VEXMAR-402974 format. One line per 2 residues: number of its first residue (from 1); for each residue x, y, z of N, C-alpha, C. Coordinates in Angstrom, 3 decimals. Layout:
% VEXMAR-402974
NUM = X Y Z X Y Z X Y Z ~ ...
END
This chain:
% VEXMAR-402974
1 = -63.409 -33.724 81.574 -62.198 -33.209 81.974 -61.117 -33.890 80.930 ~ -60.175 -33.158 80.376 -59.199 -33.615 79.535 -57.852 -33.623 80.255
3 = -57.215 -34.808 80.194 -55.929 -34.788 80.857 -54.887 -35.142 79.765 ~ -53.783 -34.393 79.798 -52.718 -34.709 78.854 -51.529 -35.341 79.483
5 = -51.003 -36.323 78.911 -49.994 -37.105 79.383 -48.682 -36.809 78.537 ~ -47.699 -36.581 79.100 -46.301 -36.280 78.371 -45.458 -37.387 78.785
7 = -44.653 -37.830 77.717 -43.724 -38.843 77.944 -42.380 -38.388 77.459 ~ -41.630 -37.727 78.250 -40.311 -37.185 77.905 -40.543 -35.912 76.884
9 = -39.783 -35.879 75.859 -40.065 -34.867 74.853 -40.901 -35.255 73.738 ~ -41.445 -36.570 73.726 -42.345 -36.909 72.570 -43.724 -36.347 72.736
11 = -44.362 -36.547 71.713 -45.827 -35.905 71.467 -46.695 -36.593 72.784 ~ -47.688 -35.846 73.250 -48.491 -36.225 74.263 -49.755 -36.945 73.724
13 = -50.221 -37.786 74.584 -51.504 -38.497 74.217 -52.570 -37.978 75.163 ~ -53.647 -37.825 74.625 -54.857 -37.291 75.410 -55.794 -38.357 75.860
15 = -56.217 -38.363 77.027 -57.230 -39.245 77.638 -58.329 -38.421 78.270 ~ -59.461 -38.837 77.970 -60.570 -38.143 78.435 -61.018 -38.818 79.677
17 = -61.223 -37.996 80.764 -61.759 -38.531 82.083 -63.048 -37.910 82.272 ~ -64.046 -38.692 82.901 -65.212 -38.045 83.258 -65.269 -37.656 84.797
19 = -65.929 -36.558 85.087 -66.107 -36.298 86.366 -67.050 -37.145 87.227 ~ -66.909 -36.836 88.496 -67.834 -37.708 89.548 -69.249 -37.668 89.164
21 = -69.749 -36.370 88.907 -71.213 -36.302 88.568 -71.680 -36.980 87.396 ~ -70.758 -37.076 86.419 -71.179 -37.738 85.164 -71.162 -39.292 85.426
23 = -70.198 -39.663 86.309 -70.314 -41.220 86.631 -71.446 -41.573 87.367 ~ -71.755 -40.642 88.402 -72.896 -40.961 89.269 -74.218 -40.898 88.510
25 = -74.317 -39.927 87.736 -75.671 -39.814 86.921 -75.791 -41.125 85.890 ~ -74.699 -41.397 85.334 -74.695 -42.594 84.423 -75.092 -43.756 85.319
27 = -74.629 -44.001 86.521 -75.053 -45.128 87.405 -76.524 -45.063 87.673 ~ -77.037 -43.911 88.035 -78.462 -43.732 88.303 -79.223 -44.221 87.114
29 = -78.821 -43.787 85.905 -79.432 -44.089 84.658 -79.420 -45.532 84.432 ~ -78.434 -46.211 84.604 -78.428 -47.691 84.555 -79.324 -48.407 85.539
31 = -79.412 -47.758 86.595 -80.263 -48.299 87.685 -81.918 -47.990 87.424 ~ -82.154 -47.369 86.329 -83.429 -46.971 85.927 -84.106 -45.969 86.901
33 = -83.121 -45.055 87.416 -83.533 -43.898 88.298 -83.567 -42.583 87.600 ~ -83.689 -42.710 86.291 -83.782 -41.352 85.475 -84.951 -40.418 85.803
35 = -85.953 -40.978 86.475 -87.092 -40.365 86.907 -86.762 -39.141 87.815 ~ -85.521 -39.459 88.447 -85.034 -38.259 89.386 -84.922 -36.982 88.630
37 = -84.556 -37.013 87.353 -84.330 -35.775 86.571 -85.185 -35.633 85.352 ~ -85.887 -36.647 84.858 -86.730 -36.594 83.621 -88.106 -35.952 84.049
39 = -88.891 -35.880 83.040 -90.286 -35.472 83.113 -90.497 -34.066 83.606 ~ -89.426 -33.125 83.200 -89.456 -31.761 83.786 -88.995 -31.508 85.185
41 = -88.546 -32.595 85.889 -88.181 -32.436 87.253 -86.947 -31.589 87.381 ~ -85.924 -31.948 86.575 -84.694 -31.157 86.566 -84.192 -30.909 85.079
43 = -84.838 -30.055 84.374 -84.508 -29.842 82.992 -83.197 -29.525 82.573 ~ -82.530 -28.709 83.368 -81.130 -28.497 83.062 -80.201 -29.761 83.321
45 = -80.644 -30.506 84.311 -79.722 -31.737 84.405 -80.114 -32.691 83.221 ~ -81.229 -32.779 82.803 -81.698 -33.622 81.552 -80.856 -33.135 80.415
47 = -80.874 -31.830 80.162 -80.175 -31.230 78.977 -78.677 -31.682 79.116 ~ -78.058 -31.318 80.346 -76.686 -31.514 80.413 -76.292 -32.995 80.294
49 = -77.113 -34.018 80.785 -76.763 -35.414 80.749 -76.895 -35.864 79.271 ~ -77.939 -35.195 78.573 -77.937 -35.530 77.148 -76.704 -35.206 76.249
51 = -76.221 -34.086 76.705 -74.895 -33.579 76.090 -73.843 -34.494 76.417 ~ -73.656 -34.904 77.643 -72.713 -35.851 78.184 -72.767 -37.047 77.487
53 = -74.039 -37.675 77.280 -74.095 -38.916 76.537 -73.860 -38.877 75.038 ~ -74.002 -37.703 74.558 -73.629 -37.503 73.205 -72.120 -37.331 72.791
55 = -71.284 -37.275 73.906 -69.817 -37.404 73.584 -69.358 -38.673 73.122 ~ -68.541 -38.660 72.110 -68.006 -39.897 71.605 -67.333 -40.762 72.575
57 = -66.800 -40.210 73.610 -66.010 -41.055 74.559 -66.921 -41.595 75.847 ~ -68.210 -41.150 75.739 -69.180 -41.615 76.849 -69.359 -43.128 76.849
59 = -69.776 -43.609 75.898 -70.057 -45.099 75.681 -68.781 -45.975 76.102 ~ -67.638 -45.816 75.348 -66.483 -46.642 75.733 -65.972 -46.294 77.171
61 = -66.119 -45.118 77.578 -65.633 -44.866 78.958 -66.438 -45.268 80.198 ~ -67.711 -45.347 79.961 -68.652 -45.531 81.142 -69.611 -46.823 80.801
63 = -70.234 -46.769 79.737 -71.268 -47.618 79.425 -70.595 -49.162 79.036 ~ -69.498 -49.143 78.273 -69.066 -50.463 77.963 -68.235 -51.069 79.017
65 = -67.908 -50.359 80.058 -67.208 -50.898 81.226 -68.039 -51.866 82.073 ~ -69.381 -51.747 81.923 -70.139 -52.555 82.858 -70.660 -53.802 81.816
67 = -70.341 -54.886 82.288 -70.865 -56.181 81.558 -72.318 -56.035 81.340 ~ -72.816 -56.452 80.123 -74.196 -56.216 79.747 -75.029 -57.034 80.636
69 = -74.784 -58.191 81.178 -75.630 -58.943 81.951 -75.732 -58.181 83.429 ~ -74.704 -57.595 83.881 -74.726 -56.876 85.137 -75.608 -55.521 84.913
71 = -75.378 -54.830 83.731 -76.190 -53.687 83.452 -77.696 -54.094 83.370 ~ -78.061 -55.279 82.823 -79.376 -55.740 82.733 -79.983 -55.887 84.136
73 = -79.252 -56.521 85.066 -79.644 -56.893 86.311 -79.840 -55.574 87.105 ~ -78.965 -54.640 86.915 -79.147 -53.375 87.742 -80.433 -52.659 87.238
75 = -80.658 -52.674 85.947 -81.815 -51.990 85.470 -83.105 -52.606 85.999 ~ -83.067 -53.953 85.858 -84.180 -54.784 86.409 -84.596 -54.426 87.684
77 = -83.469 -54.522 88.688 -83.591 -54.259 90.141 -84.019 -52.763 90.362 ~ -83.410 -51.828 89.619 -83.801 -50.456 89.753 -85.283 -50.186 89.427
79 = -85.746 -50.847 88.316 -87.094 -50.713 87.940 -88.095 -51.163 89.071 ~ -87.603 -52.203 89.729 -88.404 -52.728 90.858 -88.488 -51.747 92.058
81 = -87.346 -51.194 92.218 -87.216 -50.044 93.342 -87.858 -48.671 92.984 ~ -88.006 -48.432 91.836 -88.442 -46.917 91.330 -89.714 -46.595 91.967
83 = -90.784 -47.489 92.046 -92.066 -46.922 92.532 -91.881 -46.537 93.973 ~ -91.122 -47.101 94.872 -90.797 -46.685 96.189 -90.092 -45.344 96.205
85 = -89.229 -45.114 95.301 -88.443 -43.843 95.320 -89.357 -42.825 94.872 ~ -90.181 -43.102 93.851 -91.101 -42.079 93.391 -92.036 -41.647 94.425
87 = -92.505 -42.574 95.202 -93.508 -42.394 96.263 -92.824 -41.429 97.392 ~ -91.578 -41.736 97.684 -90.746 -40.778 98.731 -90.650 -39.424 98.148
89 = -90.353 -39.257 96.799 -90.207 -37.891 96.162 -91.554 -37.136 96.182 ~ -92.740 -37.919 95.958 -94.020 -37.261 95.927 -94.368 -36.761 97.358
91 = -93.905 -37.491 98.334 -94.293 -36.973 99.744 -93.210 -35.960 100.195 ~ -92.126 -35.789 99.385 -91.222 -34.781 99.688 -90.079 -35.287 100.792
93 = -90.068 -36.555 100.872 -89.174 -37.103 101.861 -87.707 -37.313 101.231 ~ -86.785 -37.242 102.026 -85.434 -37.435 101.740 -85.098 -38.763 101.258
95 = -84.127 -38.842 100.332 -83.716 -40.152 99.855 -82.533 -40.691 100.645 ~ -82.094 -39.928 101.665 -80.853 -40.316 102.451 -81.242 -41.403 103.463
END
């Protein structure tokens, strides 16, 4: 989503904002939950998220905002949880 800001009659500055879906998928990716859409599970989501990650604004707008130590902890804990999530999915159970 592109938002334009106007200041009086001067030139406008553009600021790129990411939608909720992009933010949530990025968070799931940081948590090592990308198995929810990778491996042929949701190929259109996989393709879409690759395009989102390819935007020049993606890293500074979403990735760089999370301190690296926190991102590492999130990934480690997500990797610990993934086997349970995968098992629920394999049984067809809801993640709610």
